[in-house]
C-alpha positions in Angstrom: 81.9 71.9 109.6 82.1 75.0 111.1 78.9 76.7 113.0 76.8 79.3 111.1 78.0 82.7 112.8 74.9 84.2 113.4 73.3 86.2 116.6 72.3 82.8 118.6 75.8 81.7 118.2 77.2 85.3 119.3 75.0 85.0 122.0 76.1 81.6 123.3 79.5 82.9 123.5 78.8 85.8 125.9 77.2 83.8 128.3 80.7 82.7 129.7 80.8 86.8 130.5 79.2 87.0 134.0 78.7 90.0 136.0 80.3 89.4 139.6 77.9 91.3 141.1 74.8 90.8 139.9 75.9 86.9 139.8 74.5 86.1 136.4 75.7 86.0 132.6 75.5 89.2 130.8 73.5 87.8 128.2 70.4 86.6 131.0 70.7 90.0 132.6 69.7 91.5 129.2 73.3 94.0 129.0 73.9 93.1 125.6 72.5 95.4 122.8 72.4 96.4 119.0 74.2 92.8 118.5 75.6 92.8 114.3 77.3 90.8 112.0 78.7 91.8 108.9 80.8 89.2 106.9 82.7 88.4 110.4 83.2 91.7 112.1 80.9 92.0 115.0 79.8 94.7 117.1 77.7 94.8 120.0 76.9 96.7 123.1 76.9 96.4 126.9 74.8 98.5 129.0 75.5 98.1 132.5 73.7 99.2 135.3 76.4 101.7 136.4 79.0 103.8 134.8 81.0 103.1 137.9 80.9 99.5 137.2 84.8 98.6 138.9 84.6 95.4 136.7 83.7 97.1 133.2 86.8 96.7 131.8 87.4 93.3 132.5 83.9 92.5 131.0 84.7 93.9 127.9 87.9 92.2 127.8 86.6 89.0 128.9 83.5 89.7 126.1 85.6 90.6 123.3 87.7 87.0 123.4 84.8 85.0 123.8 83.5 86.4 120.7 87.4 86.8 118.9 87.8 82.5 119.8 84.6 82.1 117.4 85.2 80.2 113.8 85.1 83.2 111.1 85.2 85.5 113.8 87.4 88.2 112.0 86.7 91.5 114.7 85.2 92.1 117.3 83.9 96.4 118.4 82.5 96.2 121.7 80.8 99.8 123.2 80.4 100.4 126.9 77.5 102.0 128.0 75.6 102.4 131.0 71.6 102.4 132.1 71.1 103.1 136.3 68.1 101.1 137.2 66.0 102.1 140.0 66.0 100.5 143.4 62.4 101.9 144.4 60.2 99.7 145.1 56.1 100.5 144.0 55.0 98.7 146.8 56.4 101.2 149.2 53.7 103.3 148.9 56.1 106.1 148.6 56.1 108.2 145.6 59.3 108.5 143.7 61.0 111.5 143.9 60.7 112.8 139.8 63.7 113.1 138.1 66.1 111.2 140.7 66.2 107.4 140.4 67.9 106.3 143.6 68.3 108.1 146.6 71.2 107.8 148.8 71.4 108.7 152.9 74.9 109.6 153.8 74.6 109.4 157.5 76.8 108.6 160.8 76.5 107.4 164.5 78.4 110.6 165.4 79.7 114.2 164.4 83.0 114.8 163.1 83.8 111.1 161.5 83.6 113.6 158.1 80.4 112.6 157.0 79.6 115.5 154.8 83.7 115.2 153.6 82.6 111.7 152.5 79.3 113.2 151.1 80.5 115.4 148.8 83.6 113.3 147.6 81.0 110.4 147.1 79.1 112.4 144.7 81.8 113.6 143.3 83.7 111.0 142.0 80.1 109.3 140.3 79.9 112.1 138.6 83.4 111.7 137.1 82.5 107.9 136.4 80.0 109.6 133.9 76.4 109.2 136.3 74.6 112.1 136.4 74.5 113.3 140.6 72.6 115.6 142.8 73.4 116.4 146.7 70.7 117.8 149.0 72.8 119.3 151.8 70.3 117.7 154.6 72.4 118.3 157.7 70.0 121.4 159.1 71.6 122.4 161.8 75.8 122.0 160.2 74.7 122.8 156.7 78.3 122.9 155.3 78.0 121.3 151.7 78.5 124.6 149.9 81.5 125.3 151.7 83.1 122.5 150.8 82.0 122.6 146.8 82.8 126.3 147.1 79.7 128.2 146.6 79.1 131.5 148.0 76.7 133.8 148.8 74.2 131.7 146.4 70.2 132.2 147.0 67.7 129.1 145.9 65.6 130.7 142.8 62.6 129.5 141.5 61.3 128.4 137.7 57.9 129.5 138.9 57.0 126.3 140.2 59.7 124.8 142.1 63.1 125.8 143.5 66.3 125.0 140.8 69.0 123.6 141.9 72.4 125.4 142.1 75.2 123.6 139.9 79.2 123.3 140.8 81.9 120.7 139.2 78.9 118.9 137.9 76.6 118.4 140.4 72.9 119.4 141.4 73.1 120.7 144.8 70.6 122.3 147.3 71.4 123.7 150.9 69.6 125.4 153.7 73.2 126.7 153.6 71.8 129.0 151.1 69.1 130.1 153.2 71.0 131.1 155.6 73.8 133.3 156.8 76.8 131.7 157.9 76.8 132.6 161.1 72.7 131.9 161.6 71.6 129.0 163.6 69.0 126.9 162.8 66.8 126.6 165.4 63.8 124.1 164.8 61.2 121.4 166.3 60.5 118.3 164.4 57.7 119.2 162.3 59.2 122.2 161.1 62.7 119.7 160.2 59.8 117.3 159.2 58.2 120.2 156.7 61.7 121.5 155.5 62.9 117.8 154.5 59.9 117.4 152.3 60.2 121.0 150.5 63.8 120.3 150.1 62.7 116.5 148.1 58.9 117.3 146.8 60.0 121.0 145.4 62.9 121.0 143.8 63.2 120.7 140.1 66.1 118.1 140.4 66.5 116.8 136.5 67.6 113.5 135.2 69.4 112.2 138.3 71.2 108.8 138.9 71.6 108.9 142.2 70.8 111.8 144.8 73.6 111.9 147.3 72.0 113.4 150.8 74.1 114.2 153.5 72.0 113.9 156.7 72.5 115.1 160.2 74.9 113.0 162.5 73.1 110.8 165.2 69.8 109.1 164.8 67.1 111.9 165.4 64.5 113.3 163.2 65.4 114.3 160.1 66.3 110.2 158.7 62.4 109.5 159.8 61.2 112.1 158.0 63.6 111.0 155.1 61.5 107.2 155.5 58.7 108.4 154.9 58.6 110.3 152.0 60.2 109.3 149.4 61.4 105.5 149.0 65.0 105.4 149.6 67.8 102.8 147.7 69.8 102.9 151.3 72.3 104.4 153.0 76.1 104.3 153.2 77.2 105.0 157.0 80.6 106.6 158.4 82.7 105.9 160.8 85.9 106.0 162.5 87.9 103.4 164.2 88.1 104.5 167.6 85.3 102.2 169.2 83.5 105.4 170.4 82.5 106.0 166.5 81.5 102.1 166.4 79.6 101.8 168.8 77.2 104.9 167.9 77.5 103.8 164.4 76.2 100.1 165.4 73.3 102.3 166.6 72.9 104.0 163.5 72.9 101.4 161.3 70.0 99.6 163.6 67.7 102.7 163.5 68.5 102.8 159.4 66.9 98.9 159.2 64.3 99.9 161.9 62.8 102.5 159.1 63.4 99.8 155.9 66.3 102.0 154.8 68.9 99.5 153.8 72.5 99.6 155.2 74.1 100.0 151.3 77.5 99.7 153.5 80.3 101.1 155.9 82.8 103.5 154.9 85.8 103.9 157.6 87.4 107.6 157.6 90.4 108.4 159.2 90.9 104.4 159.0 95.4 105.6 159.2 97.8 108.4 159.1 99.9 108.4 155.7 103.5 109.6 156.5 104.2 112.0 153.4 108.2 111.7 154.2 108.6 108.3 155.0 105.0 106.7 154.3 104.2 104.8 157.0 101.0 104.0 158.0 99.8 105.0 161.6 96.8 103.6 163.2 96.4 106.6 165.3 92.4 105.9 165.3 92.8 102.3 166.4 92.7 99.4 163.2 90.2 97.4 161.5 87.0 98.6 163.6 84.9 99.2 161.1 85.7 96.8 158.9 84.9 94.1 161.6 81.9 95.9 162.7 80.5 95.7 158.9 81.1 91.9 159.5 79.5 91.9 162.6 76.2 93.8 161.2 76.8 92.0 157.8 76.6 95.5 156.0 78.9 96.0 152.7 82.5 97.1 153.7 83.2 100.1 151.1 86.4 101.1 151.8 89.2 102.4 154.4 89.9 106.6 154.0 92.8 108.2 155.4 93.9 110.5 157.6 95.3 113.0 154.7 96.0 116.7 155.2 94.9 117.7 150.9 91.5 116.4 152.0 91.0 118.8 154.8 92.6 121.5 152.8 90.6 120.5 149.6 87.6 120.8 152.2 88.0 123.7 153.2 89.2 125.7 149.9 85.7 124.4 148.1 87.9 121.8 145.5 87.5 118.3 146.8 90.3 116.1 146.8 88.2 113.7 144.0 88.9 117.1 141.3 92.1 118.3 143.5 94.5 114.7 143.3 91.6 111.9 142.0 95.4 109.8 140.9 96.4 110.2 144.3 95.7 107.8 147.2 93.5 109.3 149.0 92.0 110.1 145.9 91.8 106.4 144.7 90.4 105.3 148.0 87.1 107.6 147.0 86.8 105.9 143.7 86.3 103.0 145.1 84.2 103.4 147.8 82.1 105.3 144.8 82.4 101.9 142.5 81.7 99.7 145.4 78.7 102.0 146.5 77.4 102.2 143.1 77.4 98.3 143.1 75.3 97.9 146.2 72.9 100.3 144.7 72.7 98.3 141.4 72.4 95.0 143.1 69.7 95.9 145.1 67.6 97.5 141.7 68.4 93.7 140.3 67.3 91.9 143.6 63.8 94.4 143.6 63.5 94.1 140.0 63.5 89.8 140.7 61.4 90.2 144.0 59.2 92.0 142.0 58.3 90.1 138.4 54.9 89.3 137.6 53.6 91.7 140.7 50.7 94.6 140.0 51.8 97.3 141.7 49.9 99.0 144.4 49.0 102.8 143.6 50.3 104.7 146.1 47.6 106.5 148.9 47.8 110.4 148.7 
């Protein structure tokens, strides 16, 4: 006799499907929703923790095969959706940012490593995956995000209470560049920087964001300290090049974020190699493997390598970033890999956070 085809049987079959990042089956994780059985036709939804999940097709195929193998099943329909979880912990004492699930800082130990280019393309890659994303240009002294997004002559407006972000390419955008002219220097001391950072977070009408990417100033200065004191931060993405000078500064930046209780989500090696467009030879003009070696030594996830590629620079100058201009190019795919791995690290952190706080009574932040 065959076992009865019911919800218990189907769920038991789906326990063989394991999320490789969270290392648990999709049933115990609560990913399986809306299970329906109608005369051998089985349908259900798998709700992942990010639209940027790099293995969503694999999970769908494994789930389909597991259920189709059950006696009495004639058809299987699987719908893939996502609901991004927040990393924010109630006991940090910092009030979660309204309208934002996860704040991700993008930083670097030194200037000139392509940090803003990575931040902009990371934000757009997450958007292309189906996430709702904003970008805050917190590089107060060099606010270049508007240039890279092709936003010209934009002034911040309010809805009567809060600042309304600009919008471009599906991103919600706020930048110090909206408040100054192109050639005006920003000459501020620490308290003024802290006030500006607080206002850009607390007084902006961010709307239903899965991820808010924060383009940080390079180095280890006041803005990072203000960020850590103002809002709960999901983690930081550090950008380096393979050069020893950059790696040394990146090591310091990683230590800084750790001291500020902002977990490094991972390390990106930018300008990793030059791929000749004619002969396709790859030349390691800034060295080889330094970023991955540093990530391993610091026990930080390695998020990927990005090449030296002329259209990356051209896209930044013209306001059409590479992930929009050439999404299928090797460089475009490399940016997408970085975005997927970043989203995976946020999901892992959110899962660990939820497991650690099970049964705990949330503390009320002191205002």
